[in-house]
VOKEFI-291020 format. One record per residue (C-alpha): x, y, z; residue in three letters. Coordinates in Angstrom, 2 decimals. Example, Ala and Ser with C-alpha at 12.3 -4.5 7.8 and 13.67 -1.06 7.14 Angstrom:
# VOKEFI-291020
<site X="12.30" Y="-4.50" Z="7.80" residu="Ala"/>
<site X="13.67" Y="-1.06" Z="7.14" residu="Ser"/>
***
This chain:
# VOKEFI-291020
<site X="-0.28" Y="14.46" Z="-15.78" residu="Met"/>
<site X="0.28" Y="17.19" Z="-17.59" residu="His"/>
<site X="1.50" Y="20.67" Z="-16.10" residu="Ala"/>
<site X="-1.10" Y="23.13" Z="-15.94" residu="Ile"/>
<site X="0.50" Y="26.35" Z="-17.90" residu="Ser"/>
<site X="-0.83" Y="29.70" Z="-15.80" residu="Leu"/>
<site X="-0.09" Y="32.00" Z="-18.38" residu="Ile"/>
<site X="-2.58" Y="31.96" Z="-21.55" residu="Ser"/>
<site X="-1.41" Y="32.54" Z="-25.07" residu="Pro"/>
<site X="-3.30" Y="36.23" Z="-25.05" residu="Gly"/>
<site X="-1.66" Y="36.80" Z="-21.41" residu="Met"/>
<site X="2.05" Y="36.37" Z="-22.76" residu="Lys"/>
<site X="1.48" Y="39.48" Z="-24.51" residu="Tyr"/>
<site X="-0.78" Y="41.58" Z="-21.99" residu="Gly"/>
<site X="1.99" Y="42.55" Z="-19.99" residu="Ala"/>
<site X="4.58" Y="43.79" Z="-22.93" residu="Phe"/>
<site X="0.91" Y="45.71" Z="-24.38" residu="Ile"/>
<site X="0.58" Y="46.97" Z="-21.35" residu="Leu"/>
<site X="3.96" Y="48.47" Z="-20.38" residu="Leu"/>
<site X="4.12" Y="49.85" Z="-24.10" residu="Leu"/>
<site X="0.37" Y="51.53" Z="-23.20" residu="His"/>
<site X="2.29" Y="52.94" Z="-19.90" residu="Leu"/>
<site X="5.57" Y="54.18" Z="-21.48" residu="Thr"/>
<site X="3.44" Y="55.96" Z="-24.11" residu="Ala"/>
<site X="1.31" Y="57.82" Z="-21.90" residu="Ile"/>
<site X="4.39" Y="58.68" Z="-19.68" residu="Ser"/>
<site X="5.55" Y="60.47" Z="-23.34" residu="Trp"/>
<site X="2.32" Y="62.19" Z="-24.43" residu="Ala"/>
<site X="2.74" Y="64.55" Z="-20.54" residu="Gln"/>
<site X="3.56" Y="67.73" Z="-22.01" residu="Asn"/>
<site X="4.61" Y="70.48" Z="-18.84" residu="Pro"/>
<site X="2.55" Y="72.67" Z="-17.77" residu="Val"/>
<site X="3.64" Y="75.98" Z="-19.65" residu="Lys"/>
<site X="2.91" Y="79.49" Z="-18.05" residu="Leu"/>
<site X="1.68" Y="82.06" Z="-20.54" residu="Pro"/>
<site X="4.42" Y="84.74" Z="-21.31" residu="Arg"/>
<site X="2.45" Y="87.53" Z="-19.97" residu="Lys"/>
<site X="3.64" Y="85.92" Z="-16.68" residu="Leu"/>
<site X="7.01" Y="85.31" Z="-16.97" residu="Cys"/>
<site X="9.68" Y="87.28" Z="-15.57" residu="Gly"/>
<site X="11.84" Y="88.36" Z="-12.70" residu="Asn"/>
<site X="10.35" Y="89.09" Z="-9.10" residu="Phe"/>
<site X="12.00" Y="90.19" Z="-6.03" residu="Thr"/>
<site X="10.79" Y="91.75" Z="-2.55" residu="Gly"/>
<site X="11.32" Y="91.23" Z="0.87" residu="Ile"/>
<site X="10.38" Y="88.59" Z="3.32" residu="Gln"/>
<site X="8.88" Y="90.73" Z="6.67" residu="Pro"/>
<site X="10.92" Y="89.06" Z="9.89" residu="Ser"/>
<site X="9.26" Y="86.60" Z="11.67" residu="Tyr"/>
<site X="9.60" Y="84.51" Z="15.04" residu="Ala"/>
<site X="8.65" Y="80.54" Z="15.87" residu="Phe"/>
<site X="9.18" Y="78.61" Z="18.90" residu="Thr"/>
<site X="10.43" Y="74.96" Z="18.47" residu="His"/>
<site X="10.66" Y="72.73" Z="21.06" residu="His"/>
<site X="10.12" Y="75.13" Z="23.43" residu="Gly"/>
<site X="12.98" Y="77.85" Z="22.26" residu="Glu"/>
<site X="12.63" Y="80.90" Z="20.59" residu="Ala"/>
<site X="13.55" Y="81.84" Z="17.45" residu="Phe"/>
<site X="13.89" Y="84.68" Z="15.43" residu="Thr"/>
<site X="14.28" Y="84.89" Z="11.54" residu="Met"/>
<site X="15.28" Y="88.40" Z="10.26" residu="Asp"/>
<site X="13.74" Y="90.01" Z="7.38" residu="Ser"/>
<site X="15.58" Y="88.91" Z="3.68" residu="Ile"/>
<site X="14.93" Y="89.56" Z="-0.07" residu="Ala"/>
<site X="13.40" Y="87.00" Z="-1.91" residu="Val"/>
<site X="13.78" Y="86.21" Z="-5.87" residu="Ser"/>
<site X="11.87" Y="84.97" Z="-8.10" residu="Val"/>
<site X="12.04" Y="83.54" Z="-11.70" residu="Val"/>
<site X="9.59" Y="82.33" Z="-13.57" residu="Leu"/>
<site X="10.13" Y="80.97" Z="-17.28" residu="Arg"/>
<site X="8.12" Y="78.83" Z="-19.41" residu="Lys"/>
<site X="8.24" Y="75.79" Z="-18.00" residu="Thr"/>
<site X="10.23" Y="76.16" Z="-14.78" residu="Glu"/>
<site X="10.26" Y="78.90" Z="-11.92" residu="Gly"/>
<site X="13.05" Y="79.42" Z="-9.27" residu="Thr"/>
<site X="12.83" Y="80.67" Z="-5.71" residu="Val"/>
<site X="15.62" Y="81.92" Z="-4.19" residu="Cys"/>
<site X="16.77" Y="83.78" Z="-0.98" residu="Tyr"/>
<site X="18.84" Y="86.54" Z="-2.44" residu="Val"/>
<site X="20.95" Y="86.62" Z="0.79" residu="Asn"/>
<site X="24.27" Y="84.72" Z="0.11" residu="Pro"/>
<site X="24.01" Y="83.15" Z="3.54" residu="Ser"/>
<site X="20.98" Y="81.93" Z="2.96" residu="His"/>
<site X="20.64" Y="80.91" Z="-0.81" residu="Cys"/>
<site X="18.20" Y="78.45" Z="-0.22" residu="Met"/>
<site X="16.63" Y="77.86" Z="-3.77" residu="Val"/>
<site X="13.62" Y="75.94" Z="-5.08" residu="Thr"/>
<site X="13.79" Y="74.94" Z="-8.72" residu="Lys"/>
<site X="11.27" Y="73.01" Z="-10.10" residu="Gly"/>
<site X="8.88" Y="72.27" Z="-13.38" residu="Ala"/>
<site X="4.85" Y="73.79" Z="-12.73" residu="Tyr"/>
<site X="2.68" Y="71.28" Z="-11.09" residu="Gln"/>
<site X="-0.52" Y="73.15" Z="-12.07" residu="Ser"/>
<site X="-1.19" Y="76.93" Z="-13.37" residu="Val"/>
<site X="-4.44" Y="78.21" Z="-12.80" residu="Leu"/>
<site X="-7.09" Y="81.65" Z="-13.76" residu="Lys"/>
<site X="-9.21" Y="82.95" Z="-11.35" residu="Val"/>
<site X="-11.15" Y="85.48" Z="-12.52" residu="Lys"/>
<site X="-12.93" Y="87.99" Z="-9.51" residu="Asp"/>
<site X="-15.30" Y="90.55" Z="-10.88" residu="Asp"/>
<site X="-12.38" Y="93.26" Z="-10.91" residu="Lys"/>
<site X="-9.31" Y="91.26" Z="-10.91" residu="Thr"/>
<site X="-7.49" Y="88.55" Z="-12.68" residu="Thr"/>
<site X="-5.09" Y="86.26" Z="-11.27" residu="Lys"/>
<site X="-3.03" Y="83.27" Z="-12.05" residu="Trp"/>
<site X="-2.08" Y="80.46" Z="-9.04" residu="Val"/>
<site X="0.65" Y="78.72" Z="-9.93" residu="Ile"/>
<site X="2.30" Y="75.78" Z="-8.10" residu="Val"/>
<site X="5.09" Y="74.08" Z="-8.70" residu="Met"/>
<site X="7.53" Y="71.97" Z="-6.44" residu="Ser"/>
<site X="11.03" Y="70.93" Z="-6.83" residu="Glu"/>
<site X="10.51" Y="67.14" Z="-6.44" residu="Gln"/>
<site X="7.01" Y="64.86" Z="-5.79" residu="Ala"/>
<site X="6.36" Y="64.89" Z="-2.34" residu="Gly"/>
<site X="8.29" Y="67.91" Z="-1.36" residu="Ala"/>
<site X="6.23" Y="70.96" Z="-0.14" residu="Ile"/>
<site X="5.01" Y="73.09" Z="-3.55" residu="Pro"/>
<site X="5.33" Y="76.95" Z="-3.58" residu="Glu"/>
<site X="2.09" Y="78.46" Z="-3.82" residu="Glu"/>
<site X="2.45" Y="81.77" Z="-6.10" residu="Leu"/>
<site X="-0.51" Y="84.14" Z="-7.06" residu="Trp"/>
<site X="0.59" Y="86.83" Z="-9.91" residu="Val"/>
<site X="-0.99" Y="89.31" Z="-10.22" residu="Phe"/>
<site X="-0.54" Y="90.49" Z="-14.27" residu="Pro"/>
<site X="-2.39" Y="94.12" Z="-14.59" residu="Lys"/>
<site X="-0.44" Y="95.35" Z="-11.19" residu="Ser"/>
<site X="2.92" Y="93.36" Z="-12.04" residu="Lys"/>
<site X="2.84" Y="91.69" Z="-8.85" residu="Thr"/>
<site X="3.13" Y="88.59" Z="-7.47" residu="Met"/>
<site X="2.67" Y="86.93" Z="-3.78" residu="Val"/>
<site X="4.07" Y="83.83" Z="-2.42" residu="Arg"/>
<site X="2.35" Y="81.87" Z="-0.26" residu="Thr"/>
<site X="4.57" Y="81.16" Z="3.21" residu="Gly"/>
<site X="4.81" Y="78.25" Z="4.41" residu="Val"/>
<site X="4.04" Y="78.03" Z="8.00" residu="Phe"/>
<site X="5.56" Y="79.71" Z="10.31" residu="Pro"/>
<site X="6.62" Y="82.07" Z="7.01" residu="Gln"/>
<site X="4.54" Y="85.20" Z="5.99" residu="Pro"/>
<site X="3.42" Y="86.17" Z="2.67" residu="Asn"/>
<site X="5.47" Y="88.17" Z="0.44" residu="Val"/>
<site X="4.59" Y="90.09" Z="-1.77" residu="Lys"/>
<site X="6.90" Y="90.93" Z="-4.58" residu="Leu"/>
<site X="6.73" Y="93.24" Z="-7.70" residu="Lys"/>
<site X="8.14" Y="92.65" Z="-11.66" residu="Lys"/>
<site X="11.04" Y="93.96" Z="-12.35" residu="Leu"/>
<site X="11.15" Y="95.66" Z="-15.78" residu="Arg"/>
<site X="13.41" Y="94.54" Z="-19.00" residu="Lys"/>
<site X="16.75" Y="96.13" Z="-19.11" residu="Glu"/>
***
């Protein structure tokens, strides 16, 4: 009795071709890039806020926030040295939204897959940005710094 081969001659190379195809697709994906007019340094103050956790009340003081937007990645940092929590990552999406009178850009970025993304609303005409706070954080309005 002959053993029946479960792999046909055509299937031997099918897995290799599929792997080669998936590798080519991953290399072909370009990073999301910002328009040059959106790049720069933004600063603002996150207002103080209060929240409860397991029945205990907490109050967070106001703190300075800095956002740096580069061509392919951004950084969000609390400026206070004791709270230098930094989010640095590539942009997941950049979307231009036009209303009747204003144009704004929505930028979504995160450090890694599965992390809570940062949502930034940039208004190029007024040179301002709004960082959408993750509950219970309030939204933060930031102004673009001039180049020195």
